[in-house]
Chimera marker file (.cmm) of the C-alpha trace (Angstrom):
<marker_set name="trace">
<marker id="1" x="107.240" y="117.957" z="99.547" r="1" g="1" b="0" radius="0.5"/>
<marker id="2" x="106.649" y="116.179" z="96.282" r="1" g="1" b="0" radius="0.5"/>
<marker id="3" x="103.687" y="114.783" z="93.992" r="1" g="1" b="0" radius="0.5"/>
<marker id="4" x="102.644" y="111.295" z="94.167" r="1" g="1" b="0" radius="0.5"/>
<marker id="5" x="101.157" y="110.220" z="90.843" r="1" g="1" b="0" radius="0.5"/>
<marker id="6" x="99.192" y="106.986" z="90.586" r="1" g="1" b="0" radius="0.5"/>
<marker id="7" x="98.440" y="105.796" z="87.129" r="1" g="1" b="0" radius="0.5"/>
<marker id="8" x="96.417" y="102.827" z="86.661" r="1" g="1" b="0" radius="0.5"/>
<marker id="9" x="95.792" y="100.996" z="83.400" r="1" g="1" b="0" radius="0.5"/>
<marker id="10" x="93.185" y="97.937" z="82.595" r="1" g="1" b="0" radius="0.5"/>
<marker id="11" x="91.070" y="96.426" z="79.794" r="1" g="1" b="0" radius="0.5"/>
<marker id="12" x="87.863" y="97.774" z="79.037" r="1" g="1" b="0" radius="0.5"/>
<marker id="13" x="86.090" y="94.198" z="79.696" r="1" g="1" b="0" radius="0.5"/>
<marker id="14" x="87.676" y="94.490" z="83.370" r="1" g="1" b="0" radius="0.5"/>
<marker id="15" x="86.336" y="98.187" z="84.093" r="1" g="1" b="0" radius="0.5"/>
<marker id="16" x="83.286" y="97.239" z="86.089" r="1" g="1" b="0" radius="0.5"/>
<marker id="17" x="85.526" y="95.078" z="87.985" r="1" g="1" b="0" radius="0.5"/>
<marker id="18" x="87.642" y="97.632" z="88.719" r="1" g="1" b="0" radius="0.5"/>
<marker id="19" x="85.165" y="100.004" z="89.590" r="1" g="1" b="0" radius="0.5"/>
<marker id="20" x="83.603" y="97.861" z="92.270" r="1" g="1" b="0" radius="0.5"/>
<marker id="21" x="86.998" y="97.627" z="93.680" r="1" g="1" b="0" radius="0.5"/>
<marker id="22" x="87.203" y="101.278" z="93.415" r="1" g="1" b="0" radius="0.5"/>
<marker id="23" x="83.938" y="102.292" z="95.263" r="1" g="1" b="0" radius="0.5"/>
<marker id="24" x="84.277" y="99.523" z="97.816" r="1" g="1" b="0" radius="0.5"/>
<marker id="25" x="87.704" y="100.767" z="99.033" r="1" g="1" b="0" radius="0.5"/>
<marker id="26" x="87.874" y="104.652" z="98.485" r="1" g="1" b="0" radius="0.5"/>
<marker id="27" x="86.048" y="105.778" z="101.565" r="1" g="1" b="0" radius="0.5"/>
<marker id="28" x="88.542" y="104.104" z="103.745" r="1" g="1" b="0" radius="0.5"/>
<marker id="29" x="91.849" y="105.215" z="101.311" r="1" g="1" b="0" radius="0.5"/>
<marker id="30" x="90.568" y="108.813" z="101.172" r="1" g="1" b="0" radius="0.5"/>
<marker id="31" x="90.181" y="108.541" z="105.139" r="1" g="1" b="0" radius="0.5"/>
<marker id="32" x="93.552" y="107.248" z="105.938" r="1" g="1" b="0" radius="0.5"/>
<marker id="33" x="94.956" y="109.771" z="103.065" r="1" g="1" b="0" radius="0.5"/>
<marker id="34" x="93.755" y="112.866" z="104.433" r="1" g="1" b="0" radius="0.5"/>
<marker id="35" x="96.346" y="113.232" z="106.998" r="1" g="1" b="0" radius="0.5"/>
<marker id="36" x="99.359" y="112.562" z="104.582" r="1" g="1" b="0" radius="0.5"/>
<marker id="37" x="98.357" y="114.601" z="101.281" r="1" g="1" b="0" radius="0.5"/>
<marker id="38" x="96.168" y="116.890" z="99.708" r="1" g="1" b="0" radius="0.5"/>
<marker id="39" x="94.433" y="115.463" z="96.676" r="1" g="1" b="0" radius="0.5"/>
<marker id="40" x="95.671" y="117.362" z="93.580" r="1" g="1" b="0" radius="0.5"/>
<marker id="41" x="93.701" y="115.357" z="91.202" r="1" g="1" b="0" radius="0.5"/>
<marker id="42" x="91.538" y="112.565" z="93.043" r="1" g="1" b="0" radius="0.5"/>
<marker id="43" x="91.102" y="110.818" z="89.850" r="1" g="1" b="0" radius="0.5"/>
<marker id="44" x="91.197" y="111.414" z="85.891" r="1" g="1" b="0" radius="0.5"/>
<marker id="45" x="90.069" y="108.941" z="83.530" r="1" g="1" b="0" radius="0.5"/>
<marker id="46" x="90.091" y="108.000" z="79.808" r="1" g="1" b="0" radius="0.5"/>
<marker id="47" x="89.737" y="105.629" z="77.573" r="1" g="1" b="0" radius="0.5"/>
<marker id="48" x="92.078" y="104.533" z="75.058" r="1" g="1" b="0" radius="0.5"/>
<marker id="49" x="93.111" y="101.970" z="72.190" r="1" g="1" b="0" radius="0.5"/>
<marker id="50" x="94.278" y="99.525" z="74.902" r="1" g="1" b="0" radius="0.5"/>
<marker id="51" x="91.573" y="100.323" z="77.750" r="1" g="1" b="0" radius="0.5"/>
<marker id="52" x="91.004" y="102.437" z="80.552" r="1" g="1" b="0" radius="0.5"/>
<marker id="53" x="93.623" y="104.645" z="82.567" r="1" g="1" b="0" radius="0.5"/>
<marker id="54" x="92.879" y="106.321" z="85.149" r="1" g="1" b="0" radius="0.5"/>
<marker id="55" x="95.516" y="108.772" z="87.395" r="1" g="1" b="0" radius="0.5"/>
<marker id="56" x="95.641" y="110.815" z="90.468" r="1" g="1" b="0" radius="0.5"/>
<marker id="57" x="97.874" y="113.105" z="91.848" r="1" g="1" b="0" radius="0.5"/>
<marker id="58" x="98.640" y="113.725" z="95.533" r="1" g="1" b="0" radius="0.5"/>
<marker id="59" x="100.915" y="116.504" z="97.219" r="1" g="1" b="0" radius="0.5"/>
<marker id="60" x="102.283" y="114.875" z="99.854" r="1" g="1" b="0" radius="0.5"/>
<marker id="61" x="102.694" y="116.653" z="103.446" r="1" g="1" b="0" radius="0.5"/>
<marker id="62" x="106.177" y="117.199" z="104.772" r="1" g="1" b="0" radius="0.5"/>
<marker id="63" x="107.959" y="114.066" z="106.435" r="1" g="1" b="0" radius="0.5"/>
<marker id="64" x="104.582" y="111.600" z="105.111" r="1" g="1" b="0" radius="0.5"/>
<marker id="65" x="105.960" y="110.551" z="101.776" r="1" g="1" b="0" radius="0.5"/>
<marker id="66" x="107.175" y="106.783" z="103.207" r="1" g="1" b="0" radius="0.5"/>
<marker id="67" x="103.831" y="106.565" z="104.878" r="1" g="1" b="0" radius="0.5"/>
<marker id="68" x="101.844" y="107.602" z="102.017" r="1" g="1" b="0" radius="0.5"/>
<marker id="69" x="103.590" y="105.323" z="99.656" r="1" g="1" b="0" radius="0.5"/>
<marker id="70" x="103.159" y="102.600" z="101.640" r="1" g="1" b="0" radius="0.5"/>
<marker id="71" x="99.294" y="103.223" z="102.282" r="1" g="1" b="0" radius="0.5"/>
<marker id="72" x="99.041" y="103.665" z="98.516" r="1" g="1" b="0" radius="0.5"/>
<marker id="73" x="100.892" y="100.435" z="97.755" r="1" g="1" b="0" radius="0.5"/>
<marker id="74" x="98.407" y="98.509" z="99.976" r="1" g="1" b="0" radius="0.5"/>
<marker id="75" x="95.355" y="100.393" z="98.581" r="1" g="1" b="0" radius="0.5"/>
<marker id="76" x="96.330" y="98.910" z="95.232" r="1" g="1" b="0" radius="0.5"/>
<marker id="77" x="96.986" y="95.394" z="96.171" r="1" g="1" b="0" radius="0.5"/>
<marker id="78" x="92.815" y="95.439" z="96.190" r="1" g="1" b="0" radius="0.5"/>
<marker id="79" x="93.746" y="95.498" z="92.243" r="1" g="1" b="0" radius="0.5"/>
<marker id="80" x="95.843" y="92.570" z="91.880" r="1" g="1" b="0" radius="0.5"/>
<marker id="81" x="93.865" y="89.897" z="90.964" r="1" g="1" b="0" radius="0.5"/>
<marker id="82" x="92.190" y="92.008" z="87.715" r="1" g="1" b="0" radius="0.5"/>
<marker id="83" x="93.568" y="90.305" z="84.945" r="1" g="1" b="0" radius="0.5"/>
<marker id="84" x="95.667" y="92.992" z="82.690" r="1" g="1" b="0" radius="0.5"/>
<marker id="85" x="95.491" y="95.664" z="85.799" r="1" g="1" b="0" radius="0.5"/>
<marker id="86" x="98.626" y="97.424" z="85.857" r="1" g="1" b="0" radius="0.5"/>
<marker id="87" x="99.596" y="100.567" z="88.046" r="1" g="1" b="0" radius="0.5"/>
<marker id="88" x="102.641" y="102.671" z="88.388" r="1" g="1" b="0" radius="0.5"/>
<marker id="89" x="103.306" y="104.695" z="91.546" r="1" g="1" b="0" radius="0.5"/>
<marker id="90" x="105.598" y="107.497" z="91.010" r="1" g="1" b="0" radius="0.5"/>
<marker id="91" x="107.375" y="110.139" z="92.856" r="1" g="1" b="0" radius="0.5"/>
<marker id="92" x="107.700" y="113.782" z="91.424" r="1" g="1" b="0" radius="0.5"/>
<marker id="93" x="109.570" y="116.363" z="92.904" r="1" g="1" b="0" radius="0.5"/>
<marker id="94" x="107.993" y="120.223" z="92.639" r="1" g="1" b="0" radius="0.5"/>
<marker id="95" x="110.170" y="122.726" z="90.484" r="1" g="1" b="0" radius="0.5"/>
<marker id="96" x="111.267" y="124.495" z="93.436" r="1" g="1" b="0" radius="0.5"/>
<marker id="97" x="112.497" y="121.364" z="95.284" r="1" g="1" b="0" radius="0.5"/>
<marker id="98" x="114.121" y="120.577" z="92.246" r="1" g="1" b="0" radius="0.5"/>
<marker id="99" x="115.777" y="123.877" z="92.125" r="1" g="1" b="0" radius="0.5"/>
<marker id="100" x="116.998" y="123.656" z="95.426" r="1" g="1" b="0" radius="0.5"/>
<marker id="101" x="118.945" y="120.575" z="94.832" r="1" g="1" b="0" radius="0.5"/>
<marker id="102" x="121.040" y="122.288" z="92.742" r="1" g="1" b="0" radius="0.5"/>
<marker id="103" x="121.619" y="125.118" z="94.678" r="1" g="1" b="0" radius="0.5"/>
<marker id="104" x="119.108" y="127.557" z="92.978" r="1" g="1" b="0" radius="0.5"/>
<marker id="105" x="115.643" y="129.368" z="93.895" r="1" g="1" b="0" radius="0.5"/>
<marker id="106" x="112.609" y="129.957" z="91.644" r="1" g="1" b="0" radius="0.5"/>
<marker id="107" x="111.958" y="133.635" z="90.534" r="1" g="1" b="0" radius="0.5"/>
<marker id="108" x="109.531" y="135.603" z="92.438" r="1" g="1" b="0" radius="0.5"/>
<link id1="1" id2="2" r="1" g="1" b="0" radius="0.2"/>
<link id1="2" id2="3" r="1" g="1" b="0" radius="0.2"/>
<link id1="3" id2="4" r="1" g="1" b="0" radius="0.2"/>
<link id1="4" id2="5" r="1" g="1" b="0" radius="0.2"/>
<link id1="5" id2="6" r="1" g="1" b="0" radius="0.2"/>
<link id1="6" id2="7" r="1" g="1" b="0" radius="0.2"/>
<link id1="7" id2="8" r="1" g="1" b="0" radius="0.2"/>
<link id1="8" id2="9" r="1" g="1" b="0" radius="0.2"/>
<link id1="9" id2="10" r="1" g="1" b="0" radius="0.2"/>
<link id1="10" id2="11" r="1" g="1" b="0" radius="0.2"/>
<link id1="11" id2="12" r="1" g="1" b="0" radius="0.2"/>
<link id1="12" id2="13" r="1" g="1" b="0" radius="0.2"/>
<link id1="13" id2="14" r="1" g="1" b="0" radius="0.2"/>
<link id1="14" id2="15" r="1" g="1" b="0" radius="0.2"/>
<link id1="15" id2="16" r="1" g="1" b="0" radius="0.2"/>
<link id1="16" id2="17" r="1" g="1" b="0" radius="0.2"/>
<link id1="17" id2="18" r="1" g="1" b="0" radius="0.2"/>
<link id1="18" id2="19" r="1" g="1" b="0" radius="0.2"/>
<link id1="19" id2="20" r="1" g="1" b="0" radius="0.2"/>
<link id1="20" id2="21" r="1" g="1" b="0" radius="0.2"/>
<link id1="21" id2="22" r="1" g="1" b="0" radius="0.2"/>
<link id1="22" id2="23" r="1" g="1" b="0" radius="0.2"/>
<link id1="23" id2="24" r="1" g="1" b="0" radius="0.2"/>
<link id1="24" id2="25" r="1" g="1" b="0" radius="0.2"/>
<link id1="25" id2="26" r="1" g="1" b="0" radius="0.2"/>
<link id1="26" id2="27" r="1" g="1" b="0" radius="0.2"/>
<link id1="27" id2="28" r="1" g="1" b="0" radius="0.2"/>
<link id1="28" id2="29" r="1" g="1" b="0" radius="0.2"/>
<link id1="29" id2="30" r="1" g="1" b="0" radius="0.2"/>
<link id1="30" id2="31" r="1" g="1" b="0" radius="0.2"/>
<link id1="31" id2="32" r="1" g="1" b="0" radius="0.2"/>
<link id1="32" id2="33" r="1" g="1" b="0" radius="0.2"/>
<link id1="33" id2="34" r="1" g="1" b="0" radius="0.2"/>
<link id1="34" id2="35" r="1" g="1" b="0" radius="0.2"/>
<link id1="35" id2="36" r="1" g="1" b="0" radius="0.2"/>
<link id1="36" id2="37" r="1" g="1" b="0" radius="0.2"/>
<link id1="37" id2="38" r="1" g="1" b="0" radius="0.2"/>
<link id1="38" id2="39" r="1" g="1" b="0" radius="0.2"/>
<link id1="39" id2="40" r="1" g="1" b="0" radius="0.2"/>
<link id1="40" id2="41" r="1" g="1" b="0" radius="0.2"/>
<link id1="41" id2="42" r="1" g="1" b="0" radius="0.2"/>
<link id1="42" id2="43" r="1" g="1" b="0" radius="0.2"/>
<link id1="43" id2="44" r="1" g="1" b="0" radius="0.2"/>
<link id1="44" id2="45" r="1" g="1" b="0" radius="0.2"/>
<link id1="45" id2="46" r="1" g="1" b="0" radius="0.2"/>
<link id1="46" id2="47" r="1" g="1" b="0" radius="0.2"/>
<link id1="47" id2="48" r="1" g="1" b="0" radius="0.2"/>
<link id1="48" id2="49" r="1" g="1" b="0" radius="0.2"/>
<link id1="49" id2="50" r="1" g="1" b="0" radius="0.2"/>
<link id1="50" id2="51" r="1" g="1" b="0" radius="0.2"/>
<link id1="51" id2="52" r="1" g="1" b="0" radius="0.2"/>
<link id1="52" id2="53" r="1" g="1" b="0" radius="0.2"/>
<link id1="53" id2="54" r="1" g="1" b="0" radius="0.2"/>
<link id1="54" id2="55" r="1" g="1" b="0" radius="0.2"/>
<link id1="55" id2="56" r="1" g="1" b="0" radius="0.2"/>
<link id1="56" id2="57" r="1" g="1" b="0" radius="0.2"/>
<link id1="57" id2="58" r="1" g="1" b="0" radius="0.2"/>
<link id1="58" id2="59" r="1" g="1" b="0" radius="0.2"/>
<link id1="59" id2="60" r="1" g="1" b="0" radius="0.2"/>
<link id1="60" id2="61" r="1" g="1" b="0" radius="0.2"/>
<link id1="61" id2="62" r="1" g="1" b="0" radius="0.2"/>
<link id1="62" id2="63" r="1" g="1" b="0" radius="0.2"/>
<link id1="63" id2="64" r="1" g="1" b="0" radius="0.2"/>
<link id1="64" id2="65" r="1" g="1" b="0" radius="0.2"/>
<link id1="65" id2="66" r="1" g="1" b="0" radius="0.2"/>
<link id1="66" id2="67" r="1" g="1" b="0" radius="0.2"/>
<link id1="67" id2="68" r="1" g="1" b="0" radius="0.2"/>
<link id1="68" id2="69" r="1" g="1" b="0" radius="0.2"/>
<link id1="69" id2="70" r="1" g="1" b="0" radius="0.2"/>
<link id1="70" id2="71" r="1" g="1" b="0" radius="0.2"/>
<link id1="71" id2="72" r="1" g="1" b="0" radius="0.2"/>
<link id1="72" id2="73" r="1" g="1" b="0" radius="0.2"/>
<link id1="73" id2="74" r="1" g="1" b="0" radius="0.2"/>
<link id1="74" id2="75" r="1" g="1" b="0" radius="0.2"/>
<link id1="75" id2="76" r="1" g="1" b="0" radius="0.2"/>
<link id1="76" id2="77" r="1" g="1" b="0" radius="0.2"/>
<link id1="77" id2="78" r="1" g="1" b="0" radius="0.2"/>
<link id1="78" id2="79" r="1" g="1" b="0" radius="0.2"/>
<link id1="79" id2="80" r="1" g="1" b="0" radius="0.2"/>
<link id1="80" id2="81" r="1" g="1" b="0" radius="0.2"/>
<link id1="81" id2="82" r="1" g="1" b="0" radius="0.2"/>
<link id1="82" id2="83" r="1" g="1" b="0" radius="0.2"/>
<link id1="83" id2="84" r="1" g="1" b="0" radius="0.2"/>
<link id1="84" id2="85" r="1" g="1" b="0" radius="0.2"/>
<link id1="85" id2="86" r="1" g="1" b="0" radius="0.2"/>
<link id1="86" id2="87" r="1" g="1" b="0" radius="0.2"/>
<link id1="87" id2="88" r="1" g="1" b="0" radius="0.2"/>
<link id1="88" id2="89" r="1" g="1" b="0" radius="0.2"/>
<link id1="89" id2="90" r="1" g="1" b="0" radius="0.2"/>
<link id1="90" id2="91" r="1" g="1" b="0" radius="0.2"/>
<link id1="91" id2="92" r="1" g="1" b="0" radius="0.2"/>
<link id1="92" id2="93" r="1" g="1" b="0" radius="0.2"/>
<link id1="93" id2="94" r="1" g="1" b="0" radius="0.2"/>
<link id1="94" id2="95" r="1" g="1" b="0" radius="0.2"/>
<link id1="95" id2="96" r="1" g="1" b="0" radius="0.2"/>
<link id1="96" id2="97" r="1" g="1" b="0" radius="0.2"/>
<link id1="97" id2="98" r="1" g="1" b="0" radius="0.2"/>
<link id1="98" id2="99" r="1" g="1" b="0" radius="0.2"/>
<link id1="99" id2="100" r="1" g="1" b="0" radius="0.2"/>
<link id1="100" id2="101" r="1" g="1" b="0" radius="0.2"/>
<link id1="101" id2="102" r="1" g="1" b="0" radius="0.2"/>
<link id1="102" id2="103" r="1" g="1" b="0" radius="0.2"/>
<link id1="103" id2="104" r="1" g="1" b="0" radius="0.2"/>
<link id1="104" id2="105" r="1" g="1" b="0" radius="0.2"/>
<link id1="105" id2="106" r="1" g="1" b="0" radius="0.2"/>
<link id1="106" id2="107" r="1" g="1" b="0" radius="0.2"/>
<link id1="107" id2="108" r="1" g="1" b="0" radius="0.2"/>
</marker_set>
């Protein structure tokens, strides 16, 4: 199944506010998502000229994409009141899946 990549960006002066929400809500989110995905990259964080950028990658289990997208969006709503906070939720197919879509197979 595909990967879901969530990327968040926020100003440096909002880092503590974002971190408090993250710590407060992470346990519940991780507990709910375990039946739906495998975390490939739990969180990778970097500082940029524009602030802080964080990303997570999940390998979605068969038939669980819609449920995981809804769960992720619900989780991200926690951050909506942070001024300057932006995020994207992307679905990316694995190379094997993309090749199958055009009638090809991954070489062995």
